[in-house]
C-alpha positions as YAML, in Angstrom:
chain: A
units: angstrom
residues:
- id: 1
  name: UNK
  ca: [57.84, -29.60, -49.93]
- id: 2
  name: UNK
  ca: [58.71, -29.79, -46.33]
- id: 3
  name: UNK
  ca: [58.30, -32.70, -43.97]
- id: 4
  name: UNK
  ca: [56.25, -35.64, -45.21]
- id: 5
  name: UNK
  ca: [55.31, -38.74, -43.29]
- id: 6
  name: UNK
  ca: [56.47, -42.03, -44.66]
- id: 7
  name: UNK
  ca: [53.89, -44.57, -45.73]
- id: 8
  name: UNK
  ca: [53.05, -46.98, -42.94]
- id: 9
  name: UNK
  ca: [54.64, -44.81, -40.24]
- id: 10
  name: UNK
  ca: [51.73, -45.29, -37.86]
- id: 11
  name: UNK
  ca: [51.80, -49.02, -38.37]
- id: 12
  name: UNK
  ca: [55.51, -49.10, -37.67]
- id: 13
  name: UNK
  ca: [54.97, -47.02, -34.51]
- id: 14
  name: UNK
  ca: [52.32, -49.43, -33.23]
- id: 15
  name: UNK
  ca: [54.34, -52.52, -34.00]
- id: 16
  name: UNK
  ca: [57.64, -51.23, -32.65]
- id: 17
  name: UNK
  ca: [56.27, -49.42, -29.61]
- id: 18
  name: UNK
  ca: [53.22, -51.15, -28.00]
- id: 19
  name: UNK
  ca: [53.73, -49.25, -24.69]
- id: 20
  name: UNK
  ca: [53.57, -45.99, -26.59]
- id: 21
  name: UNK
  ca: [50.20, -47.03, -28.00]
- id: 22
  name: UNK
  ca: [48.89, -47.71, -24.51]
- id: 23
  name: UNK
  ca: [50.27, -44.37, -23.30]
- id: 24
  name: UNK
  ca: [48.75, -42.62, -26.31]
- id: 25
  name: UNK
  ca: [45.39, -44.36, -25.66]
- id: 26
  name: UNK
  ca: [45.61, -43.28, -22.00]
- id: 27
  name: UNK
  ca: [46.36, -39.71, -23.00]
- id: 28
  name: UNK
  ca: [43.40, -39.72, -25.42]
- id: 29
  name: UNK
  ca: [41.15, -41.21, -22.72]
- id: 30
  name: UNK
  ca: [42.26, -38.59, -20.18]
- id: 31
  name: UNK
  ca: [41.78, -35.83, -22.77]
- id: 32
  name: UNK
  ca: [38.31, -37.18, -23.61]
- id: 33
  name: UNK
  ca: [37.39, -37.30, -19.91]
- id: 34
  name: UNK
  ca: [38.81, -33.79, -19.41]
- id: 35
  name: UNK
  ca: [36.78, -32.56, -22.41]
- id: 36
  name: UNK
  ca: [33.63, -34.16, -20.98]
- id: 37
  name: UNK
  ca: [34.26, -32.55, -17.57]
- id: 38
  name: UNK
  ca: [34.91, -29.15, -19.20]
- id: 39
  name: UNK
  ca: [31.71, -29.50, -21.24]
- id: 40
  name: UNK
  ca: [29.72, -30.24, -18.05]
- id: 41
  name: UNK
  ca: [31.30, -27.29, -16.26]
- id: 42
  name: UNK
  ca: [30.57, -24.99, -19.22]
- id: 43
  name: UNK
  ca: [26.95, -26.17, -19.31]
- id: 44
  name: UNK
  ca: [26.57, -25.54, -15.57]
- id: 45
  name: UNK
  ca: [28.25, -22.16, -15.97]
- id: 46
  name: UNK
  ca: [25.82, -21.31, -18.77]
- id: 47
  name: UNK
  ca: [22.89, -22.33, -16.55]
- id: 48
  name: UNK
  ca: [24.28, -20.27, -13.69]
- id: 49
  name: UNK
  ca: [24.76, -17.27, -16.00]
- id: 50
  name: UNK
  ca: [21.15, -17.55, -17.19]
- id: 51
  name: UNK
  ca: [19.94, -17.75, -13.60]
- id: 52
  name: UNK
  ca: [22.03, -14.69, -12.67]
- id: 53
  name: UNK
  ca: [20.58, -12.75, -15.61]
- id: 54
  name: UNK
  ca: [17.03, -13.66, -14.60]
- id: 55
  name: UNK
  ca: [17.80, -12.75, -11.00]
- id: 56
  name: UNK
  ca: [19.17, -9.38, -12.13]
- id: 57
  name: UNK
  ca: [16.02, -8.78, -14.14]
- id: 58
  name: UNK
  ca: [13.88, -9.79, -11.15]
- id: 59
  name: UNK
  ca: [15.86, -7.49, -8.85]
- id: 60
  name: UNK
  ca: [15.32, -4.66, -11.32]
- id: 61
  name: UNK
  ca: [11.58, -5.37, -11.37]
- id: 62
  name: UNK
  ca: [11.56, -5.55, -7.58]
- id: 63
  name: UNK
  ca: [13.25, -2.13, -7.35]
- id: 64
  name: UNK
  ca: [10.55, -0.71, -9.63]
- id: 65
  name: UNK
  ca: [7.84, -2.23, -7.46]
- id: 66
  name: UNK
  ca: [9.50, -0.78, -4.34]
- id: 67
  name: UNK
  ca: [9.49, 2.68, -5.95]
- id: 68
  name: UNK
  ca: [5.78, 2.34, -6.71]
- id: 69
  name: UNK
  ca: [5.16, 1.04, -3.18]
- id: 70
  name: UNK
  ca: [7.02, 4.04, -1.72]
- id: 71
  name: UNK
  ca: [4.84, 6.38, -3.77]
- id: 72
  name: UNK
  ca: [1.70, 4.54, -2.61]
- id: 73
  name: UNK
  ca: [2.82, 4.78, 1.03]
- id: 74
  name: UNK
  ca: [3.43, 8.51, 0.58]
- id: 75
  name: UNK
  ca: [-0.05, 8.95, -0.90]
- id: 76
  name: UNK
  ca: [-1.56, 6.93, 1.94]
- id: 77
  name: UNK
  ca: [0.26, 9.09, 4.49]
- id: 78
  name: UNK
  ca: [-1.09, 12.25, 2.88]
- id: 79
  name: UNK
  ca: [-4.60, 10.79, 2.84]
- id: 80
  name: UNK
  ca: [-4.30, 9.85, 6.51]
- id: 81
  name: UNK
  ca: [-3.24, 13.43, 7.33]
- id: 82
  name: UNK
  ca: [-6.25, 14.77, 5.41]
- id: 83
  name: UNK
  ca: [-8.47, 12.31, 7.27]
- id: 84
  name: UNK
  ca: [-6.98, 13.41, 10.61]
- id: 85
  name: UNK
  ca: [-7.70, 17.07, 9.78]
- id: 86
  name: UNK
  ca: [-11.25, 16.15, 8.75]
- id: 87
  name: UNK
  ca: [-11.73, 14.31, 12.06]
- id: 88
  name: UNK
  ca: [-10.48, 17.39, 13.93]
- id: 89
  name: UNK
  ca: [-12.96, 19.61, 12.05]
- id: 90
  name: UNK
  ca: [-15.72, 17.09, 12.67]
- id: 91
  name: UNK
  ca: [-14.88, 17.04, 16.39]
- id: 92
  name: UNK
  ca: [-15.05, 20.84, 16.46]
- id: 93
  name: UNK
  ca: [-18.40, 20.74, 14.64]
- id: 94
  name: UNK
  ca: [-19.79, 18.18, 17.11]
- id: 95
  name: UNK
  ca: [-18.61, 20.37, 20.00]
- id: 96
  name: UNK
  ca: [-20.39, 23.36, 18.42]
- id: 97
  name: UNK
  ca: [-23.56, 21.29, 17.92]
- id: 98
  name: UNK
  ca: [-23.39, 20.20, 21.55]
- id: 99
  name: UNK
  ca: [-23.13, 23.82, 22.68]
- id: 100
  name: UNK
  ca: [-26.01, 24.79, 20.39]
- id: 101
  name: UNK
  ca: [-28.17, 21.96, 21.75]
- id: 102
  name: UNK
  ca: [-27.55, 23.12, 25.33]
- id: 103
  name: UNK
  ca: [-28.49, 26.69, 24.32]
- id: 104
  name: UNK
  ca: [-31.56, 25.38, 22.57]
- id: 105
  name: UNK
  ca: [-32.55, 23.39, 25.66]
- id: 106
  name: UNK
  ca: [-32.22, 26.55, 27.76]
- id: 107
  name: UNK
  ca: [-34.30, 28.49, 25.23]
- id: 108
  name: UNK
  ca: [-36.99, 25.79, 25.26]
- id: 109
  name: UNK
  ca: [-37.16, 26.08, 29.05]
- id: 110
  name: UNK
  ca: [-37.54, 29.85, 28.78]
- id: 111
  name: UNK
  ca: [-40.12, 29.43, 26.05]
- id: 112
  name: UNK
  ca: [-42.09, 26.99, 28.20]
- id: 113
  name: UNK
  ca: [-42.18, 29.60, 30.95]
- id: 114
  name: UNK
  ca: [-43.24, 32.25, 28.47]
- id: 115
  name: UNK
  ca: [-46.07, 30.07, 27.12]
- id: 116
  name: UNK
  ca: [-47.65, 30.10, 30.57]
- id: 117
  name: UNK
  ca: [-47.45, 33.88, 30.73]
- id: 118
  name: UNK
  ca: [-48.73, 34.16, 27.16]
- id: 119
  name: UNK
  ca: [-51.69, 31.91, 28.01]
- id: 120
  name: UNK
  ca: [-52.47, 34.14, 30.96]
- id: 121
  name: UNK
  ca: [-52.23, 37.27, 28.78]
- id: 122
  name: UNK
  ca: [-54.48, 35.71, 26.11]
- id: 123
  name: UNK
  ca: [-56.95, 34.80, 28.81]
- id: 124
  name: UNK
  ca: [-56.94, 38.40, 30.06]
- id: 125
  name: UNK
  ca: [-57.36, 39.71, 26.53]
- id: 126
  name: UNK
  ca: [-60.25, 37.33, 25.88]
- id: 127
  name: UNK
  ca: [-61.85, 38.36, 29.16]
- id: 128
  name: UNK
  ca: [-61.46, 42.04, 28.38]
- id: 129
  name: UNK
  ca: [-63.05, 41.59, 24.93]
- id: 130
  name: UNK
  ca: [-65.89, 39.53, 26.34]
- id: 131
  name: UNK
  ca: [-66.47, 41.93, 29.26]
- id: 132
  name: UNK
  ca: [-65.41, 45.39, 28.18]
- id: 133
  name: UNK
  ca: [-66.70, 46.93, 31.40]
- id: 134
  name: UNK
  ca: [-64.31, 44.85, 33.47]
- id: 135
  name: UNK
  ca: [-61.36, 46.02, 31.40]
- id: 136
  name: UNK
  ca: [-60.48, 48.66, 33.95]
- id: 137
  name: UNK
  ca: [-60.54, 46.11, 36.75]
- id: 138
  name: UNK
  ca: [-58.13, 43.90, 34.92]
- id: 139
  name: UNK
  ca: [-55.78, 46.78, 34.34]
- id: 140
  name: UNK
  ca: [-55.52, 47.82, 37.94]
- id: 141
  name: UNK
  ca: [-55.96, 44.62, 39.83]
- id: 142
  name: UNK
  ca: [-54.25, 42.06, 37.57]
- id: 143
  name: UNK
  ca: [-50.91, 40.50, 38.32]
...
């Protein structure tokens, strides 16, 4: 049935070869230390991988936020253009109102002058109704 170890082979190895036991213990110690170091490195690598995955997810979220921000900036720019056009129209309307106010001021001045003439004419009419005989005088000798 193939190779079989003899009974007490390990005991014979230890008794006959004490240096080999020390070497074997050293090898096992080094292997244990190496295993511990590899375990620590694997744990740190796992932590680093988790951090990288989270960072990738965060970068993906950040790209989505930047897309939304770009859309918002575009909307703001359009709104600012609409506002600028509205300001231009408002400026034109204020200019038109200013011109209309100056025309109105000129018309008020003319109207003030006409009120004086109208008062004079009403006075003449009242005089002619109160003194019908003087009506002819007013017609020929009035201003």
